[in-house]
MARVEXNU-655967 format. One line per 10 residues: for each residue x, y, z of C-alpha. Coordinates in steps of 0.25 Angstrom, whole numbers, plus 5000, padded with zeros to 4 digits. Layout:
% MARVEXNU-655967
X Y Z ~ ... $
This chain:
% MARVEXNU-655967
5672 5407 5424 ~ 5676 5393 5428 ~ 5675 5393 5442 ~ 5664 5394 5450 ~ 5664 5403 5464 ~ 5668 5396 5476 ~ 5664 5398 5489 ~ 5673 5397 5501 ~ 5669 5383 5510 ~ 5675 5378 5522 $
5689 5373 5519 ~ 5687 5356 5519 ~ 5695 5344 5525 ~ 5690 5334 5513 ~ 5695 5329 5501 ~ 5694 5340 5491 ~ 5687 5335 5479 ~ 5684 5343 5464 ~ 5672 5336 5456 ~ 5674 5336 5439 $
5658 5334 5433 ~ 5648 5339 5440 ~ 5637 5333 5432 ~ 5627 5324 5437 ~ 5634 5314 5445 ~ 5647 5325 5447 ~ 5636 5334 5456 ~ 5633 5320 5464 ~ 5647 5319 5467 ~ 5648 5332 5469 $
5638 5334 5482 ~ 5643 5318 5486 ~ 5657 5326 5487 ~ 5654 5339 5493 ~ 5643 5330 5504 ~ 5657 5324 5512 ~ 5660 5331 5522 ~ 5675 5325 5518 ~ 5676 5331 5503 ~ 5678 5345 5498 $
5674 5350 5484 ~ 5682 5359 5479 ~ 5677 5357 5464 ~ 5668 5356 5452 ~ 5671 5354 5438 ~ 5663 5353 5427 ~ 5663 5360 5413 ~ 5645 5362 5414 ~ 5647 5377 5420 ~ 5631 5373 5424 $
5634 5363 5432 ~ 5643 5374 5442 ~ 5630 5381 5441 ~ 5622 5372 5446 ~ 5632 5367 5459 ~ 5642 5378 5461 ~ 5629 5383 5471 ~ 5628 5371 5479 ~ 5643 5369 5482 ~ 5651 5382 5483 $
5665 5382 5486 ~ 5665 5373 5474 ~ 5676 5378 5463 ~ 5669 5373 5449 ~ 5678 5372 5437 ~ 5678 5367 5422 ~ 5691 5364 5422 ~ 5695 5351 5430 ~ 5710 5354 5430 ~ 5705 5364 5440 $
5702 5353 5452 ~ 5717 5346 5447 ~ 5724 5358 5449 ~ 5719 5360 5464 ~ 5729 5354 5475 ~ 5715 5354 5484 ~ 5708 5346 5477 ~ 5709 5331 5481 ~ 5700 5322 5472 ~ 5692 5323 5460 $
5679 5320 5456 ~ 5677 5315 5442 ~ 5664 5316 5437 ~ 5662 5318 5422 ~ 5658 5312 5410 ~ 5668 5298 5409 ~ 5675 5301 5397 ~ 5684 5313 5407 ~ 5684 5302 5418 ~ 5699 5299 5414 $
5704 5314 5411 ~ 5700 5320 5424 ~ 5704 5308 5431 ~ 5718 5307 5426 ~ 5718 5323 5428 ~ 5714 5321 5441 ~ 5723 5312 5446 ~ 5736 5316 5440 ~ 5733 5330 5450 ~ 5733 5322 5462 $
5716 5319 5464 ~ 5708 5308 5469 ~ 5696 5305 5459 ~ 5685 5300 5461 ~ 5679 5298 5444 ~ 5665 5294 5442 ~ 5662 5283 5434 ~ 5666 5276 5426 ~ 5679 5278 5429 ~ 5685 5280 5415 $
5680 5274 5403 ~ 5696 5266 5402 ~ 5700 5257 5409 ~ 5714 5260 5405 ~ 5711 5274 5409 ~ 5706 5270 5422 ~ 5719 5263 5425 ~ 5728 5276 5420 ~ 5720 5282 5431 ~ 5723 5272 5442 $
5737 5272 5440 ~ 5738 5288 5440 ~ 5728 5287 5453 ~ 5738 5277 5459 ~ 5751 5287 5455 ~ 5745 5298 5459 ~ 5739 5290 5473 ~ 5726 5297 5469 ~ 5712 5288 5472 ~ 5703 5286 5459 $
5689 5284 5464 ~ 5677 5280 5453 ~ 5663 5284 5455 ~ 5657 5270 5455 ~ 5647 5273 5466 ~ 5640 5260 5468 ~ 5651 5253 5474 ~ 5648 5266 5485 ~ 5633 5261 5486 ~ 5629 5255 5500 $
5621 5245 5494 ~ 5632 5240 5482 ~ 5640 5240 5495 ~ 5630 5231 5503 ~ 5629 5222 5492 ~ 5645 5221 5491 ~ 5643 5216 5506 ~ 5634 5205 5500 ~ 5642 5201 5490 ~ 5656 5201 5500 $
5649 5195 5511 ~ 5642 5182 5500 ~ 5628 5186 5506 ~ 5624 5185 5489 ~ 5633 5173 5488 ~ 5640 5170 5473 ~ 5635 5183 5464 ~ 5629 5176 5451 ~ 5628 5188 5444 ~ 5624 5204 5448 $
5614 5212 5436 ~ 5614 5227 5438 ~ 5603 5239 5432 ~ 5606 5252 5430 ~ 5598 5258 5420 ~ 5590 5268 5418 ~ 5581 5280 5411 ~ 5595 5289 5408 ~ 5604 5296 5410 ~ 5609 5295 5397 $
5623 5296 5392 ~ 5631 5299 5378 ~ 5644 5298 5383 ~ 5644 5285 5389 ~ 5634 5274 5388 ~ 5627 5267 5399 ~ 5638 5256 5401 ~ 5648 5268 5405 ~ 5637 5275 5412 ~ 5630 5266 5422 $
5638 5255 5421 ~ 5649 5260 5429 ~ 5641 5259 5444 ~ 5635 5244 5439 ~ 5650 5239 5436 ~ 5656 5244 5446 ~ 5645 5239 5457 ~ 5647 5226 5451 ~ 5662 5226 5451 ~ 5663 5230 5466 $
5652 5219 5470 ~ 5658 5209 5464 ~ 5674 5211 5467 ~ 5677 5208 5451 ~ 5678 5213 5439 ~ 5671 5205 5428 ~ 5679 5197 5416 ~ 5668 5197 5404 ~ 5657 5209 5402 ~ 5648 5209 5390 $
5640 5221 5388 ~ 5628 5226 5379 ~ 5620 5237 5377 ~ 5613 5247 5366 ~ 5611 5259 5364 ~ 5599 5266 5360 ~ 5598 5282 5365 ~ 5612 5284 5357 ~ 5621 5277 5348 ~ 5635 5270 5354 $
5628 5274 5369 ~ 5623 5261 5376 ~ 5609 5265 5383 ~ 5608 5250 5389 ~ 5620 5242 5392 ~ 5621 5228 5399 ~ 5634 5223 5406 ~ 5636 5209 5411 ~ 5651 5206 5418 ~ 5656 5193 5417 $
5665 5191 5432 ~ 5676 5181 5435 ~ 5668 5177 5446 ~ 5655 5172 5437 ~ 5648 5181 5442 ~ 5640 5193 5431 ~ 5634 5205 5432 ~ 5626 5213 5421 ~ 5623 5226 5421 ~ 5611 5234 5414 $
5616 5249 5412 ~ 5605 5259 5406 ~ 5600 5273 5404 ~ 5587 5268 5395 ~ 5580 5258 5404 ~ 5564 5263 5410 ~ 5568 5260 5427 ~ 5580 5266 5434 ~ 5588 5254 5439 ~ 5599 5253 5447 $
5600 5239 5452 ~ 5610 5228 5455 ~ 5606 5212 5457 ~ 5616 5201 5463 ~ 5613 5188 5462 ~ 5621 5179 5472 ~ 5620 5164 5474 ~ 5616 5168 5490 ~ 5608 5179 5486 ~ 5604 5189 5476 $
5605 5206 5478 ~ 5597 5216 5472 ~ 5602 5230 5474 ~ 5593 5241 5469 ~ 5598 5256 5469 ~ 5584 5262 5466 ~ 5579 5258 5477 ~ 5580 5269 5489 ~ 5582 5259 5501 ~ 5580 5245 5498 $
5593 5242 5488 ~ 5598 5228 5491 ~ 5588 5217 5491 ~ 5593 5205 5495 ~ 5588 5193 5488 ~ 5590 5177 5495 ~ 5588 5170 5485 ~ 5596 5161 5476 ~ 5597 5147 5467 ~ 5603 5135 5477 $
5607 5121 5473 ~ 5600 5110 5482 ~ 5603 5095 5485 ~ 5591 5087 5484 ~ 5596 5074 5489 ~ 5582 5068 5485 ~ 5587 5067 5470 ~ 5600 5069 5474 ~ 5601 5083 5464 ~ 5605 5097 5466 $
5592 5108 5462 ~ 5592 5123 5461 ~ 5583 5128 5473 ~ 5579 5143 5473 ~ 5580 5152 5486 ~ 5570 5163 5489 ~ 5573 5171 5502 ~ 5572 5184 5510 ~ 5575 5198 5503 ~ 5585 5206 5511 $
5587 5222 5510 ~ 5597 5227 5518 ~ 5599 5239 5522 ~ 5608 5248 5514 ~ 5614 5261 5520 ~ 5606 5273 5510 ~ 5621 5281 5508 ~ 5622 5290 5495 ~ 5633 5280 5487 ~ 5639 5294 5482 $
5642 5298 5494 ~ 5649 5286 5500 ~ 5656 5285 5486 ~ 5660 5300 5489 ~ 5665 5298 5501 ~ 5675 5285 5497 ~ 5681 5293 5489 ~ 5686 5303 5498 ~ 5688 5294 5509 ~ 5696 5286 5500 $
5705 5300 5498 ~ 5705 5302 5512 ~ 5711 5288 5518 ~ 5719 5283 5504 ~ 5709 5275 5501 ~ 5707 5266 5487 ~ 5691 5269 5482 ~ 5682 5257 5482 ~ 5680 5262 5466 ~ 5693 5266 5466 $
5701 5267 5450 ~ 5703 5252 5449 ~ 5688 5249 5453 ~ 5685 5260 5442 ~ 5693 5254 5431 ~ 5686 5240 5432 ~ 5674 5245 5430 ~ 5680 5252 5417 ~ 5685 5240 5411 ~ 5672 5235 5413 $
5665 5245 5406 ~ 5676 5245 5396 ~ 5673 5231 5393 ~ 5658 5232 5393 ~ 5660 5243 5383 ~ 5667 5234 5376 ~ 5657 5222 5377 ~ 5646 5232 5373 ~ 5653 5237 5359 ~ 5656 5221 5355 $
5641 5220 5357 ~ 5640 5212 5370 ~ 5653 5206 5367 ~ 5659 5197 5380 ~ 5671 5207 5384 ~ 5684 5202 5396 ~ 5688 5211 5404 ~ 5701 5209 5402 ~ 5699 5216 5387 ~ 5698 5229 5394 $
5712 5237 5396 $
């Protein structure tokens, strides 16, 4: 049987949505969109019927199907949420746009930048929006970091480094770069407001052949800032941490902390003039540590609400198709460097 029973519910004035893919993360997206007062989830699609059985009692009134084309053919459905394996993002997104739907696509947007550019072109032709699920751009702590950088409180940014490591979840259809990398790459690009000129990547496959469990990615920016990202699902610690070093102050964002997620260190090294010896010397400055208040809001809910607001108000999503394409291009260059043993790859080589 293709459909589960549908229970009538009060008509909604919200944006009508279909969710394609209700695995681990798709369920979170389903929950978040259902909690929004100005959104109405009409459809859920998944090839695994056991997922229907688990979720249908919690969501009466939603139609479940195996075929995502059923959603495309529903004229009342305005938007589609794509939370399927990354290898299917291009095909499903193209079909959704072609049927006149706005799309929210989980990270990574697609696996090739040329596919991203094709989808962007199609979205412009049909006047529909693309939003990519770069959730870290909607994290209240990252928003705080963005303001600190823009207001010059950290000074010129020397370098950044992040860690996204844990023991599991282990995947066999993508390596740690493509599974974990989109989070930190999108976050770094968003914070710096620029794309890197060159990229170097190294990694190793320990558990499965040709599927890297641990990856070290280095991004070199035209401003001379550089960033290093460590990704692994083979690590004894669960770390979600970003350190930013500027010439005025330094900051640490630790997403594993329940409350004190950001710490600002009034530390640095400055040049001082020694008139008595007619010379200059470096001086270490140790100042106070500040812990700014960060709103305890769920990033996923903020992200989903942003998508709905953009549809209703005709605005461009923060993490739109063009932003998603930049991240894919960086990941493509990183993959190329990884296959070349860590050689430096120019972003201009990727087309």
